[in-house]
TIDO-614761 format. One record per residue (C-alpha): residue in three letters; residue number from 1; x negated, y negated, z negated. Coordinates in Angstrom, 2 decimals, decimal comma, padded with zeros to 5 digits, always signed. Each point is the difference from the previous one (the first is absolute). Layout:
REM residues N
+------+-----+---------+---------+---------+
! rest !  nr !      xx !      yy !      zz !
+------+-----+---------+---------+---------+
!  ALA ! NUM !       X !       Y !       Z !
...
+------+-----+---------+---------+---------+
END
This chain:
REM residues 280
+------+-----+---------+---------+---------+
! rest !  nr !      xx !      yy !      zz !
+------+-----+---------+---------+---------+
!  MET !   1 ! +000,00 ! +000,00 ! +000,00 !
!  ALA !   2 ! -001,32 ! -003,45 ! +000,96 !
!  LEU !   3 ! +000,81 ! -001,73 ! -003,28 !
!  PRO !   4 ! -000,93 ! -003,71 ! -000,04 !
!  SER !   5 ! -002,12 ! -001,38 ! -002,82 !
!  VAL !   6 ! +001,79 ! +000,13 ! -003,34 !
!  ILE !   7 ! -000,13 ! -002,84 ! -002,53 !
!  SER !   8 ! +000,10 ! +000,66 ! -003,74 !
!  ILE !   9 ! +002,24 ! -002,04 ! -002,26 !
!  VAL !  10 ! -002,23 ! -001,50 ! -002,70 !
!  ASP !  11 ! +002,35 ! -002,43 ! -001,76 !
!  PHE !  12 ! +003,67 ! -000,96 ! -000,33 !
!  HIS !  13 ! +000,92 ! -003,67 ! +000,47 !
!  LYS !  14 ! +003,79 ! -000,33 ! +000,04 !
!  GLU !  15 ! +003,23 ! +001,58 ! +001,17 !
!  ILE !  16 ! +002,32 ! -001,38 ! +002,68 !
!  ARG !  17 ! +003,58 ! +000,24 ! -001,20 !
!  ARG !  18 ! +001,56 ! +000,60 ! +003,40 !
!  GLY !  19 ! +002,16 ! +002,88 ! +001,18 !
!  SER !  20 ! -000,16 ! +003,52 ! -001,40 !
!  SER !  21 ! -003,65 ! +000,79 ! +000,69 !
!  LEU !  22 ! -001,53 ! -002,43 ! -002,56 !
!  PRO !  23 ! -003,15 ! -000,85 ! +001,99 !
!  LEU !  24 ! -003,14 ! -000,76 ! -002,00 !
!  VAL !  25 ! -002,78 ! -002,46 ! +000,78 !
!  VAL !  26 ! -003,25 ! +001,83 ! -000,70 !
!  ALA !  27 ! -003,73 ! -000,56 ! +000,46 !
!  GLY !  28 ! -001,82 ! +002,41 ! +002,29 !
!  SER !  29 ! -003,50 ! +001,40 ! -000,27 !
!  ASP !  30 ! -000,95 ! -002,21 ! +002,97 !
!  GLY !  31 ! +000,72 ! -003,19 ! -001,98 !
!  HIS !  32 ! +003,27 ! -000,85 ! +001,78 !
!  LEU !  33 ! +003,57 ! -000,18 ! -001,30 !
!  TYR !  34 ! +002,67 ! +002,35 ! +001,36 !
!  VAL !  35 ! +003,72 ! +000,59 ! -000,33 !
!  ALA !  36 ! +000,43 ! +003,63 ! -001,03 !
!  LYS !  37 ! +003,31 ! +001,79 ! +000,48 !
!  LEU !  38 ! -000,57 ! +002,94 ! -002,28 !
!  TYR !  39 ! +001,52 ! +003,33 ! +000,96 !
!  GLY !  40 ! +001,38 ! +000,48 ! -003,50 !
!  SER !  41 ! +002,72 ! -002,57 ! +000,67 !
!  GLY !  42 ! +003,15 ! +000,12 ! +002,13 !
!  GLU !  43 ! -000,22 ! +002,45 ! +002,88 !
!  GLY !  44 ! -003,71 ! +000,36 ! -000,57 !
!  ILE !  45 ! -002,20 ! +001,69 ! +002,54 !
!  LEU !  46 ! +002,66 ! +000,07 ! +002,71 !
!  ALA !  47 ! +000,33 ! -003,80 ! -000,10 !
!  SER !  48 ! -003,81 ! -000,34 ! -000,05 !
!  ALA !  49 ! -000,39 ! +002,14 ! +003,13 !
!  ILE !  50 ! +002,77 ! -001,91 ! +001,81 !
!  GLU !  51 ! -001,67 ! -003,33 ! -000,81 !
!  TYR !  52 ! -003,42 ! +001,24 ! +001,06 !
!  LEU !  53 ! +001,18 ! +001,31 ! +003,37 !
!  CYS !  54 ! +002,07 ! -003,13 ! +000,74 !
!  LEU !  55 ! -002,88 ! -002,37 ! -000,76 !
!  ARG !  56 ! -002,43 ! +001,99 ! +002,12 !
!  LEU !  57 ! +002,48 ! +000,04 ! +002,91 !
!  GLY !  58 ! +000,67 ! -003,70 ! -000,52 !
!  LYS !  59 ! -003,72 ! -000,76 ! +000,33 !
!  LEU !  60 ! -000,06 ! +001,75 ! +003,38 !
!  LEU !  61 ! +002,88 ! -002,22 ! +001,16 !
!  ASP !  62 ! -001,55 ! -003,25 ! -001,30 !
!  ILE !  63 ! +002,65 ! -000,43 ! -002,68 !
!  PRO !  64 ! -001,50 ! -002,23 ! -002,76 !
!  VAL !  65 ! -000,12 ! +002,66 ! -002,69 !
!  LEU !  66 ! -002,51 ! +000,55 ! -002,77 !
!  GLU !  67 ! -002,65 ! +002,74 ! +000,29 !
!  PRO !  68 ! +001,13 ! +002,99 ! -002,09 !
!  VAL !  69 ! -002,48 ! +001,57 ! -002,40 !
!  PHE !  70 ! -000,18 ! +003,02 ! -002,27 !
!  LEU !  71 ! -000,49 ! -000,82 ! -003,66 !
!  THR !  72 ! -001,11 ! +002,70 ! -002,42 !
!  LEU !  73 ! +001,12 ! -000,21 ! -003,58 !
!  GLY !  74 ! -001,81 ! +001,98 ! -002,69 !
!  THR !  75 ! +000,92 ! +000,45 ! -003,63 !
!  GLY !  76 ! -002,88 ! -002,30 ! -000,96 !
!  GLN !  77 ! +001,81 ! -002,95 ! +001,60 !
!  ILE !  78 ! +003,08 ! +000,43 ! -002,19 !
!  THR !  79 ! -000,64 ! -002,39 ! -002,86 !
!  LYS !  80 ! +002,00 ! -000,09 ! -003,20 !
!  ASN !  81 ! +000,40 ! -003,79 ! -000,16 !
!  ILE !  82 ! +002,62 ! -000,23 ! +002,75 !
!  ASP !  83 ! +003,77 ! +000,22 ! +000,03 !
!  PRO !  84 ! +001,14 ! +003,55 ! -000,89 !
!  GLU !  85 ! +002,18 ! +000,13 ! +003,15 !
!  ILE !  86 ! -003,01 ! -000,82 ! +002,17 !
!  ARG !  87 ! -002,21 ! +002,46 ! -001,84 !
!  GLU !  88 ! +002,57 ! +002,77 ! +000,45 !
!  LEU !  89 ! +000,25 ! -000,80 ! +003,72 !
!  MET !  90 ! -003,79 ! +000,17 ! +000,35 !
!  GLU !  91 ! -000,14 ! +003,29 ! -001,89 !
!  ARG !  92 ! +002,49 ! +001,46 ! +002,52 !
!  SER !  93 ! -002,11 ! -001,26 ! +002,91 !
!  VAL !  94 ! -003,49 ! +001,40 ! -000,58 !
!  GLY !  95 ! -001,52 ! +000,77 ! +003,40 !
!  ILE !  96 ! +000,34 ! -001,69 ! +003,41 !
!  ASN !  97 ! +002,42 ! -002,91 ! +000,32 !
!  PHE !  98 ! +001,06 ! -002,40 ! +002,74 !
!  GLY !  99 ! -001,18 ! -003,59 ! -000,03 !
!  THR ! 100 ! -000,48 ! -003,18 ! +002,00 !
!  PRO ! 101 ! -002,22 ! -003,04 ! -000,56 !
!  TYR ! 102 ! +001,52 ! -002,49 ! -002,43 !
!  VAL ! 103 ! +001,04 ! -003,21 ! +001,74 !
!  GLU ! 104 ! +001,42 ! -003,01 ! -001,79 !
!  SER ! 105 ! +003,13 ! -001,45 ! +001,55 !
!  SER ! 106 ! -000,64 ! -003,67 ! +000,69 !
!  ASP ! 107 ! +003,62 ! -001,14 ! -000,06 !
!  ALA ! 108 ! +003,57 ! +001,14 ! +000,53 !
!  PHE ! 109 ! +000,51 ! +001,98 ! +003,19 !
!  ASP ! 110 ! +001,51 ! -001,99 ! +002,87 !
!  ALA ! 111 ! +001,07 ! +002,02 ! +003,05 !
!  ARG ! 112 ! -000,17 ! -003,14 ! +002,15 !
!  ARG ! 113 ! -003,79 ! +000,12 ! -000,29 !
!  VAL ! 114 ! -000,19 ! +003,34 ! +001,82 !
!  ASP ! 115 ! -000,76 ! -000,15 ! +003,71 !
!  PRO ! 116 ! +003,17 ! +001,01 ! +001,93 !
!  VAL ! 117 ! -001,81 ! +002,65 ! +002,06 !
!  LEU ! 118 ! -001,55 ! +001,49 ! -003,15 !
!  SER ! 119 ! +003,34 ! -000,03 ! -001,81 !
!  GLN ! 120 ! +001,54 ! +002,07 ! +002,80 !
!  THR ! 121 ! -002,94 ! +002,42 ! -000,09 !
!  ILE ! 122 ! +000,41 ! +000,42 ! -003,77 !
!  PHE ! 123 ! +003,69 ! +000,73 ! +000,46 !
!  LEU ! 124 ! -000,65 ! +002,54 ! +002,74 !
!  PHE ! 125 ! -002,66 ! +001,71 ! -002,12 !
!  ASP ! 126 ! +002,45 ! +000,24 ! -002,90 !
!  LEU ! 127 ! +002,66 ! +001,32 ! +002,38 !
!  PHE ! 128 ! -002,44 ! +002,61 ! +001,32 !
!  LEU ! 129 ! -000,65 ! +001,03 ! -003,61 !
!  LEU ! 130 ! +003,66 ! -000,42 ! -001,03 !
!  ASN ! 131 ! -001,32 ! -002,18 ! -002,81 !
!  PHE ! 132 ! +003,13 ! -001,86 ! -001,15 !
!  ASP ! 133 ! -001,51 ! -001,75 ! -003,04 !
!  ARG ! 134 ! -000,96 ! -003,38 ! +001,48 !
!  THR ! 135 ! +002,82 ! -002,50 ! -000,43 !
!  HIS ! 136 ! +000,48 ! -003,71 ! -000,63 !
!  THR ! 137 ! +000,28 ! +000,65 ! -003,74 !
!  ASN ! 138 ! -002,86 ! +002,51 ! -000,03 !
!  PRO ! 139 ! -002,41 ! -000,83 ! +002,86 !
!  ASN ! 140 ! -002,93 ! +002,11 ! -001,28 !
!  MET ! 141 ! -002,38 ! -002,44 ! +001,66 !
!  ILE ! 142 ! -002,29 ! -002,66 ! -001,41 !
!  PHE ! 143 ! -002,14 ! -002,84 ! +001,22 !
!  SER ! 144 ! -003,43 ! -000,45 ! -001,48 !
!  GLY ! 145 ! -001,04 ! -003,34 ! +001,40 !
!  ARG ! 146 ! +000,82 ! +000,28 ! +003,69 !
!  LYS ! 147 ! -000,37 ! +003,77 ! +000,07 !
!  LEU ! 148 ! +003,15 ! +002,13 ! +000,13 !
!  TYR ! 149 ! +000,07 ! +003,46 ! -001,57 !
!  VAL ! 150 ! +002,81 ! +002,48 ! +000,61 !
!  LEU ! 151 ! +000,48 ! +002,20 ! -003,07 !
!  ASP ! 152 ! +001,86 ! +003,05 ! -001,29 !
!  PHE ! 153 ! +001,01 ! +002,72 ! +002,41 !
!  SER ! 154 ! +001,06 ! +002,62 ! -002,55 !
!  SER ! 155 ! +003,58 ! -000,05 ! +001,36 !
!  ALA ! 156 ! -001,09 ! +001,08 ! +003,50 !
!  ILE ! 157 ! +002,47 ! +002,83 ! +000,57 !
!  ALA ! 158 ! -001,51 ! +001,13 ! +003,33 !
!  ILE ! 159 ! -003,39 ! +000,65 ! -001,62 !
!  ARG ! 160 ! +001,67 ! +001,60 ! -003,00 !
!  GLY ! 161 ! +001,66 ! +002,38 ! +002,45 !
!  CYS ! 162 ! -003,41 ! +000,87 ! +001,47 !
!  LEU ! 163 ! -001,27 ! +000,92 ! -003,46 !
!  GLN ! 164 ! +003,04 ! +001,84 ! -001,26 !
!  LYS ! 165 ! +002,91 ! +001,65 ! +001,73 !
!  MET ! 166 ! +003,01 ! -002,17 ! -000,71 !
!  MET ! 167 ! +003,35 ! -000,98 ! +001,43 !
!  TYR ! 168 ! +001,05 ! -003,62 ! +000,28 !
!  ASP ! 169 ! +002,83 ! -002,02 ! +001,49 !
!  GLU ! 170 ! -001,64 ! -002,06 ! +002,75 !
!  THR ! 171 ! +003,12 ! -002,12 ! +000,49 !
!  SER ! 172 ! -000,08 ! -001,13 ! -003,64 !
!  LEU ! 173 ! -003,71 ! -000,76 ! +000,30 !
!  LEU ! 174 ! +000,53 ! -002,07 ! +003,14 !
!  CYS ! 175 ! +002,68 ! -001,97 ! -001,85 !
!  GLU ! 176 ! -002,58 ! -000,69 ! -002,70 !
!  MET ! 177 ! -002,54 ! -001,03 ! +002,65 !
!  LYS ! 178 ! +002,38 ! -002,76 ! +001,10 !
!  ARG ! 179 ! -000,78 ! -001,66 ! -003,37 !
!  HIS ! 180 ! -003,68 ! -000,23 ! +000,94 !
!  LEU ! 181 ! -001,05 ! -003,65 ! -000,21 !
!  PHE ! 182 ! -001,45 ! +000,15 ! +003,54 !
!  TYR ! 183 ! +002,88 ! +001,86 ! +001,65 !
!  GLU ! 184 ! +001,27 ! -001,47 ! +003,27 !
!  PRO ! 185 ! +002,55 ! +001,69 ! +002,28 !
!  PHE ! 186 ! -002,19 ! -000,35 ! +003,08 !
!  ILE ! 187 ! -003,74 ! +000,62 ! -000,35 !
!  GLU ! 188 ! -002,58 ! +000,78 ! +002,68 !
!  THR ! 189 ! -001,26 ! +003,49 ! -000,79 !
!  ASP ! 190 ! -002,29 ! +001,00 ! +002,88 !
!  HIS ! 191 ! -003,23 ! -001,36 ! -001,50 !
!  PHE ! 192 ! +000,59 ! +001,65 ! -003,37 !
!  ILE ! 193 ! +001,01 ! +003,32 ! +001,55 !
!  GLY ! 194 ! -003,13 ! -000,07 ! +002,15 !
!  GLY ! 195 ! -002,14 ! -000,69 ! -003,07 !
!  VAL ! 196 ! +001,43 ! +002,97 ! -001,92 !
!  LYS ! 197 ! -000,40 ! +002,33 ! +002,97 !
!  SER ! 198 ! -003,62 ! -001,13 ! +000,40 !
!  ILE ! 199 ! -000,84 ! +001,45 ! -003,42 !
!  SER ! 200 ! -001,78 ! +003,23 ! +000,84 !
!  ASN ! 201 ! +000,87 ! +003,34 ! -001,52 !
!  ARG ! 202 ! -003,56 ! +000,14 ! -001,35 !
!  GLU ! 203 ! +000,52 ! -003,26 ! -001,88 !
!  VAL ! 204 ! +003,13 ! +001,42 ! -001,63 !
!  GLU ! 205 ! -001,88 ! +003,18 ! -000,91 !
!  LYS ! 206 ! -002,81 ! -002,05 ! -001,56 !
!  ILE ! 207 ! +002,41 ! -002,02 ! -002,14 !
!  VAL ! 208 ! +001,83 ! +003,07 ! -001,26 !
!  ASP ! 209 ! -003,31 ! +001,78 ! -000,61 !
!  GLU ! 210 ! -000,94 ! -002,81 ! -002,40 !
!  LEU ! 211 ! +002,80 ! +000,91 ! -002,42 !
!  PRO ! 212 ! -001,39 ! +001,70 ! -003,12 !
!  GLU ! 213 ! +000,69 ! +003,72 ! -000,26 !
!  ALA ! 214 ! +001,46 ! -000,60 ! -003,47 !
!  TRP ! 215 ! +002,65 ! -002,21 ! +001,56 !
!  LEU ! 216 ! +000,79 ! +002,42 ! +002,81 !
!  SER ! 217 ! +000,37 ! +002,98 ! -002,30 !
!  ALA ! 218 ! +002,36 ! -001,99 ! -002,23 !
!  ILE ! 219 ! +002,13 ! -001,16 ! +002,94 !
!  GLN ! 220 ! +000,09 ! +003,29 ! +001,93 !
!  PRO ! 221 ! -000,92 ! +002,76 ! -002,45 !
!  ASP ! 222 ! +001,47 ! +002,79 ! +002,13 !
!  GLN ! 223 ! -001,25 ! -001,05 ! +003,44 !
!  TYR ! 224 ! -003,32 ! +000,65 ! +001,68 !
!  PRO ! 225 ! -001,80 ! -001,36 ! +001,92 !
!  ARG ! 226 ! +001,57 ! -003,15 ! -001,40 !
!  GLU ! 227 ! -001,96 ! -002,56 ! +002,03 !
!  SER ! 228 ! +000,98 ! +001,46 ! +003,36 !
!  LYS ! 229 ! +003,72 ! -000,01 ! -000,85 !
!  ILE ! 230 ! -000,15 ! -003,65 ! -001,09 !
!  CYS ! 231 ! -002,00 ! -000,94 ! +003,10 !
!  GLU ! 232 ! +002,50 ! +001,71 ! +002,27 !
!  SER ! 233 ! +002,86 ! -001,96 ! -001,56 !
!  ILE ! 234 ! -001,72 ! -003,39 ! +000,21 !
!  ILE ! 235 ! -001,18 ! +000,63 ! +003,57 !
!  ARG ! 236 ! +003,53 ! +001,03 ! +000,98 !
!  ASN ! 237 ! +001,36 ! -003,26 ! -001,46 !
!  LYS ! 238 ! -002,78 ! -001,95 ! +001,74 !
!  ASN ! 239 ! +000,76 ! +001,52 ! +003,39 !
!  ASN ! 240 ! +003,72 ! -000,58 ! -000,55 !
!  VAL ! 241 ! -000,40 ! -003,68 ! -000,96 !
!  GLY ! 242 ! +002,11 ! -001,06 ! +002,99 !
!  ILE ! 243 ! +003,03 ! +000,98 ! -002,06 !
!  ILE ! 244 ! -000,16 ! -003,40 ! -001,70 !
!  ARG ! 245 ! +001,64 ! -001,48 ! +003,12 !
!  ASP ! 246 ! +003,05 ! +002,19 ! -000,62 !
!  GLN ! 247 ! -000,14 ! -000,73 ! -003,74 !
!  LEU ! 248 ! +000,09 ! -003,75 ! +000,66 !
!  GLU ! 249 ! +002,99 ! +000,43 ! +002,29 !
!  ARG ! 250 ! +001,79 ! +002,05 ! -002,65 !
!  MET ! 251 ! -000,81 ! -002,59 ! -002,66 !
!  ARG ! 252 ! +001,68 ! -002,75 ! +002,00 !
!  ASN ! 253 ! +003,28 ! +001,91 ! -000,30 !
!  LEU ! 254 ! -000,31 ! +000,97 ! -003,67 !
!  THR ! 255 ! +001,81 ! -001,83 ! -002,80 !
!  MET ! 256 ! -002,02 ! -000,63 ! -003,14 !
!  GLU ! 257 ! +001,31 ! +001,21 ! -003,33 !
!  PRO ! 258 ! +001,54 ! -002,79 ! -002,16 !
!  ASP ! 259 ! -002,47 ! -001,29 ! -002,57 !
!  SER ! 260 ! +002,28 ! +000,90 ! -002,92 !
!  ASP ! 261 ! +000,25 ! +003,64 ! +001,13 !
!  ARG ! 262 ! -003,73 ! +000,12 ! +000,68 !
!  ARG ! 263 ! -000,89 ! -001,33 ! -003,47 !
!  GLY ! 264 ! +002,22 ! +002,62 ! -001,62 !
!  ARG ! 265 ! -001,60 ! +002,77 ! +002,04 !
!  GLN ! 266 ! -003,51 ! -001,27 ! -000,79 !
!  LEU ! 267 ! +000,80 ! -000,13 ! -003,72 !
!  ALA ! 268 ! +001,17 ! +003,61 ! +000,10 !
!  LYS ! 269 ! -003,19 ! +001,03 ! +001,85 !
!  LYS ! 270 ! -002,14 ! -001,86 ! -002,54 !
!  GLU ! 271 ! +001,72 ! +001,74 ! -002,90 !
!  GLU ! 272 ! -000,54 ! +003,36 ! +001,71 !
!  PHE ! 273 ! -003,67 ! -000,89 ! +000,59 !
!  VAL ! 274 ! -000,43 ! -000,87 ! -003,70 !
!  ARG ! 275 ! +001,60 ! +003,31 ! -001,03 !
!  ARG ! 276 ! -002,04 ! +002,06 ! +002,46 !
!  TYR ! 277 ! -003,35 ! -001,40 ! -001,07 !
!  ASN ! 278 ! +000,82 ! -000,43 ! -003,71 !
!  LEU ! 279 ! -000,63 ! -003,74 ! +000,10 !
!  ALA ! 280 ! +002,62 ! -000,94 ! -002,59 !
+------+-----+---------+---------+---------+
END
């Protein structure tokens, strides 16, 4: 396996109280700060693998994403003078974790600052991934100075499907995609489709091959060879990227769920998530 260089976590700085994953800002053995999404939280290793694959694919398509890294956490880095909740999370996450460089947000996100061509590319990338979690109220993007960073791909259902066999209602997901802050009914797709198709099969294989064996065995404990099955799924999606033209046409005719109904459904899902992962 061609595993990239791994950075050790040497110190804990602070937690980021955002979402269910409770990201931590940590110091790495290379002297830099990183945001660590430890596998002991939320959906754990599955979410880490989804994020890693999406960021690596995003880099190939010139999406302004952060470079993903692997952060190792040993028992020696779990200090006693931190919040008990954080210490417990770290104790559940000894081993290889997902991380990105820590970037300070310079000011409140303003979608009007994003180049129109780039905003359409970001939307099409999220549509390709079926990543519905990028809305006006939750953009998952920041500006650091003039530099834009697109964050958080853990809700990418298409990549989740490549990692685990699952059924999903595409119509419901396309309704959710209409809430994307960069959604427009008519978008030029040829350039994006050409970019995705230009990604070689070997590049996909290399990205998947970078995933730690510990992650793969946790995600697909009963399948082998795991890497080849994941590669086949991603390559199939890549070669079938032209489907986004049909998805956009379908979206134009879909009616979005009323906000009141959506909030009630989301609250029920959140309560189920809390019960499933014992977060109460």
